[in-house]
Phi, psi and omega in degrees: 000130175241155178230145180212147176271145182240148174083204181293167185284056179254347178234147180230136176227154170296144185294332179199159177211146181230149174211172176256160181304128179092349180258117184300153181217143176252129178252117189258147180225124178258133180216074187294341183259010183291137174279161185300329184258012179264130179279154166254130182251140178245139180228156175230133178242108177284155181305131178079007181233167175277168179297141178238133180295137176252304187194155170247142182228138175251299172202162183083200183225156177207153177258138179280145180284333183226115000281138186297132176072007186242335180236133174216161181226143175228140183217146168225195187296322189252346182204161173216161182219138174256121182254124177249108180270142177049056181299148177248168180304323181288354178272356178296119187193176169263126179253127184246142164247146180220137178267135176298135180235000000 
């Protein structure tokens, strides 16, 4: 799993994170300058493909419908996290967070 920041230097992510199949992982995104009404958007780019939108987060937490029970996101004013429960081999990808501008 890799993580990358997109857009202007308003979001920060760790450059990479690793886990083993079946072991959950949290991908964190810091955005200290985010305004209260600005969304954080998450994308996933599988090898050989373009980025695909996953979810937008404003505050609080939500579970993604696809894949069910495996991806959720939590956000507050300064940071957000994408949680991947029970990752599979096919989840190896670059995960991006982007701040609405």
